C-alpha positions, 0 to 999 in steps of 0.5 A: 505521506506517513499521514496517508498511510495511517488514513489506510490503517484501520483505527479501532474496532468500530471501524475495522468491521466497516473498512473491511466490508468495503471493497479493497484490492487488499485482504483482511490481513494486510488491511489491518497491519499497523504502520508505526515507522517513519515518513518515506519519500517515493516518487509517484509511479504515473504509467510513463516511466519504467515500472520495472525500475519503479519496483527497483527503486521503490524496494531500495527505499523500503528496504528498512521494512524488507522483512515485514511484507504486510507493510512493503505492499501497503507501502507500495500503494503510496508509490502510485501516482493518480493513473497508477492508483485507479488501477489499483482500486479497479482490482478485484476486491481483496484479491492482493494477499502479498507483496509477491 
């Protein structure tokens, strides 16, 4: 999972300009946040289980990062299964500006 998050993280100025111009639901502030943490194992939300319970479990697993909401929102993306990820990427460009 760390590798997945690293792929979401911008690496160097050259990629930064290119990625920020591409359509993505995260705002630029969230997308430029750098991950420096340990691997976290999430159960993927597949759309068939209780979404509120998924969020509660996610927040417990990610509690070490509770003071960095930009990282929390990026970690949450990694807890989404294929169908939920398709929904995420269908959201309006830069429409997610916080975990709230």
